[in-house]
SELUM-452251 format. One record per residue (C-alpha): x, y, z; residue number from 1. Coordinates in steps of 0.001 Angstrom, whole numbers, plus 500000, padded with zeros to 6 digits. Last residue first. Layout:
REM SELUM-452251
NODE        x        y        z   num
NODE        X        Y        Z   NUM
...
END
This chain:
REM SELUM-452251
NODE        x        y        z   num
NODE   796438   273292   436357   105
NODE   793980   274488   438980   104
NODE   791789   271758   440413   103
NODE   788047   271113   440484   102
NODE   787264   268029   442560   101
NODE   785290   264933   441511   100
NODE   788331   262640   441359    99
NODE   790084   265150   439095    98
NODE   788242   267908   437289    97
NODE   790443   270357   435410    96
NODE   791188   274059   435498    95
NODE   793122   276495   433322    94
NODE   792037   280081   434058    93
NODE   791292   281653   430690    92
NODE   791436   285434   430264    91
NODE   788062   286710   429084    90
NODE   787741   287968   425553    89
NODE   788211   290874   423210    88
NODE   787346   291237   419523    87
NODE   784205   293184   420282    86
NODE   784201   294572   423860    85
NODE   781246   296930   424246    84
NODE   778465   294336   424019    83
NODE   777864   291012   422320    82
NODE   779781   287787   421542    81
NODE   782924   288545   423579    80
NODE   785184   285487   423477    79
NODE   785504   283404   426660    78
NODE   785973   280254   424561    77
NODE   783563   277684   425996    76
NODE   781171   279994   427863    75
NODE   780882   282529   425033    74
NODE   780884   286040   426476    73
NODE   778179   288680   426805    72
NODE   778758   292346   427655    71
NODE   775985   293747   429816    70
NODE   778201   296697   430827    69
NODE   778577   296336   434595    68
NODE   776935   292938   435170    67
NODE   779306   291264   432703    66
NODE   777487   288210   431388    65
NODE   778669   284645   430679    64
NODE   776504   282906   428098    63
NODE   773708   280325   427786    62
NODE   771996   280501   424386    61
NODE   768354   281602   424451    60
NODE   768547   283461   421126    59
NODE   768487   286877   422806    58
NODE   771423   285896   425028    57
NODE   770980   283895   428212    56
NODE   772634   284688   431524    55
NODE   775421   283380   433737    54
NODE   777879   285140   436017    53
NODE   775984   285630   439289    52
NODE   778405   283778   441636    51
NODE   778477   286635   444182    50
NODE   776341   289573   443056    49
NODE   777653   292494   441014    48
NODE   779413   289996   438726    47
NODE   782127   290626   436132    46
NODE   784947   291857   438362    45
NODE   786365   295162   437035    44
NODE   788982   295758   434320    43
NODE   786684   297928   432197    42
NODE   786433   296262   428764    41
NODE   788284   293003   429466    40
NODE   785959   292395   432447    39
NODE   787893   290575   435151    38
NODE   787163   287389   437061    37
NODE   789933   285274   435511    36
NODE   788277   282372   433741    35
NODE   787662   278656   434322    34
NODE   785757   276056   432310    33
NODE   784118   272894   433674    32
NODE   782479   270297   431431    31
NODE   780260   267603   432985    30
NODE   777040   269388   432145    29
NODE   777882   273062   431956    28
NODE   779975   274075   434921    27
NODE   781409   277568   434917    26
NODE   784421   278445   437014    25
NODE   785400   281765   438498    24
NODE   788558   283710   439198    23
NODE   790028   286244   441582    22
NODE   793703   285750   442469    21
NODE   795058   287296   445635    20
NODE   798772   287831   446167    19
NODE   800634   286769   449319    18
NODE   802392   283815   447702    17
NODE   799134   282611   446141    16
NODE   795875   283501   447854    15
NODE   792922   282129   445943    14
NODE   789572   283818   445498    13
NODE   786964   281663   443801    12
NODE   783638   282580   442217    11
NODE   781144   279917   441209    10
NODE   779136   279298   438060     9
NODE   776139   277134   437255     8
NODE   774598   274783   434717     7
NODE   774991   271203   435999     6
NODE   774726   272434   439630     5
NODE   778033   272973   441405     4
NODE   778531   271359   444836     3
NODE   779090   267953   443163     2
NODE   782263   269331   441590     1
END
């Protein structure tokens, strides 16, 4: 976890039994939250640029942003808070921090 700044996100691609899983984690302070890297509105990865998932909304609150449609998502819940996907949300990717390493549950 030391490789992630206190407010940052990182993309991960895992190969599991021949299939590839695309996800990302967001670190905010000591909390780490994981999501599947897929826009619920269009089914595409959220970031144009590697690891570029975070933005601020008009109030200055840190959020996850879809680069394609500018949809904004709450970091803690993954729920859409602005943009073309009201009532939708990101699929959670359960992760935990154990001995300083981020692990999939």
